[in-house]
N, C-alpha and C positions, 0 to 999 in steps of 0.2 A: 687325349685326354678333351681338344675339342670336341669330338666326335660325343665323346662321355659327357657333358654338359648340355650342348644339344640334345641328346638324346631323353637329358631329364629336363629339360623345358619343356618339350615336347610330352612327356609321359602326365605334367601337371597342367598344361592348356587345353591340349589333344589326345586324352588318353587313346581313342579307338584307333588313330592315326600310329600310336604308340607300339598298339599292342597288334600292328599291322608288319611290325618289323619285328623279322627273328633274330634272335639270338641279342634285342635291346638290354634287355636286363643284364648279360651276361659282359655287353661293350660297358656300360654303368659299370659294373662290380668291376672292370677291369680298367677304366678313369680311376676309380676308388685305390686301386691298387698305387698306380702310378703317382697316384694327387697325394696317400699316406701313406706307399711300402717303398716308393720308390728306391729303398737300399737293398730291396731282396726280390724286386722284379728283374728277368733276365732279361739280356738287353738283345741276345739272339733269339728266343722267345718273342719279346717287340716287335724285331725283325720281321722276323717271321709270318707274324700278324697282320703284319702291313703291307707286307709282301702277297698275302694268301686273300686274305678278306677285306680290303678296302675295296679293289672291283664288286667284288657282290653287290656290296654295300651300297656302292654306288647307284649299280642300277637299279637296284631296288629303290633307293631314293629318287632318282630319275622316275622311274612308274609311277611312283606316288606322285609325283607334282606335275608328270603330266596328263593323267588322268583328275588332277584337282582331290585337292585335302579331301573333302567330301564324301570322294567312293569308296 
């Protein structure tokens, strides 16, 4: 949920940066599901996403930060 909220803020403040993050919209959608539809969220799917996608997202964000936000 924290990552989704951060992406919402990036979207609103730095749209060019937001567009350079693959699946950013899907991540926000997933955040919304967790925040508002937690009763229907599949815990196994949440676990799977956390273990398969977070490293990839971390790498993308690290590259953005090391290249500078304006790149």
